[in-house]
C-alpha positions in Angstrom: 45.1 111.0 -79.0 46.9 107.9 -77.8 45.8 104.4 -78.4 44.4 103.8 -75.0 40.7 104.9 -75.4 38.1 102.3 -76.3 36.3 104.6 -78.8 35.2 108.1 -79.7 32.1 109.7 -78.1 30.4 113.0 -78.9 29.1 114.6 -75.7 26.8 117.5 -75.0 27.6 120.5 -72.8 26.9 118.5 -69.6 29.4 115.8 -70.8 26.6 113.3 -71.5 26.7 111.2 -74.6 24.2 112.2 -77.3 21.4 109.9 -78.0 20.2 108.0 -81.1 19.4 108.7 -83.9 22.4 111.2 -83.7 25.7 109.3 -84.4 27.6 109.7 -81.2 30.0 106.8 -80.7 32.5 104.7 -82.6 34.3 101.7 -81.0 38.0 101.1 -81.4 37.5 97.4 -81.9 35.7 96.3 -85.1 35.7 92.6 -84.5 38.0 89.9 -83.1 41.2 91.0 -84.8 40.3 94.5 -86.1 41.7 97.5 -84.0 40.9 100.9 -85.5 43.3 103.8 -85.4 42.4 107.2 -84.1 42.2 108.4 -87.7 40.0 105.5 -88.7 37.6 106.3 -85.9 37.4 110.0 -86.8 36.8 109.2 -90.4 34.0 106.7 -89.5 32.4 109.2 -87.1 32.6 111.9 -89.8 31.0 109.6 -92.3 28.2 108.8 -89.9 27.7 112.6 -89.3 27.4 113.1 -93.1 24.9 110.3 -93.5 22.9 111.6 -90.6 22.7 115.2 -92.0 21.9 113.9 -95.5 19.0 111.9 -94.0 17.8 114.7 -91.7 18.6 118.0 -93.4 18.5 121.2 -91.3 16.1 123.0 -93.6 
């Protein structure tokens, strides 16, 4: 990925963003001066996925 996208989004098979409560989006900017790297956004989204699945287990 380059640094030109505004964030990371998880899409369904029809390329539509997933809906809450499923974590589906992380913004690149984290405030006035904070710009997240691609790696930072991927780590944040992964942490959100882990929290979601711990809260809503599949079984």
